[in-house]
Residue, then its C-alpha position, 0 to 999 in steps of 0.5 A: m469507459k468504466t474501466f478507464g474511470l476506475g483506472i484513473w481512481v486507482f492512479v489517484v489513490a496510488v498517488l495520495s497513498v505515497g503522502f498518506s504513508e509519509i504523514t502516517l510514518i511521521t505521526w507514528l515516529n512523534n507519538a510512538p510509546m517506544e523507541v521506533t528508530s532503532h528498528l525503523f524499517w519494522l517498526g516504522i516504515v512497514p507499519a505506516i505503509c501497511v496502514a496506507v495500503g489497508l485504506a487505500s484498498i478501501l477506497m479502491f474496493k469497487a475497482l479492485a472487484h471490478k478487475p483485481g488483475v488489472f488494478i492491483p497491478l496498476y496500483v502497486v506499480t504506480f505507488i512504488i514509482v511515485h514513492s521512489i521518485e519522492l524519496h529520490s527527490f529528497f536525496n535518499p539513498i538507493e538502500d532507503i528507496a529499496a527498503y521502501v520498495m520492499a515494504i510496499l511490496m510486502a504490505c500489498l502482498f499482505w492486504y491483497v492475500v487478505w482481500w483475495r481470500r475474503v472476496d474470492g476464497p472458498s465458502h465457508t458453509p459446512e459441507g454435509 
């Protein structure tokens, strides 16, 4: 039962990540101290999704520590599917959807490698 409840939590966080990443991107585009739209993918989409995935990882820490092999793919796949549906519903071209999918995969790879190294990484005690 605990795994099912945590799975529902991961699913909800993934769905909420879509809205949070869009709000973060819009806020960044409106308040950035530099021109962001000329390199929107690297200066807008990737940072916004990195923030969303990072905060989602904090919210899902207990679930990820419980079964990372189950809940990380659940989060990634749910986030990609829901975000793709949302972008498609606003008539975005397939190239834009693919860019968002790539940004999600990059952000998840970054955060979960960092998380994996932090939680399951080598001990930092001196050998001797």
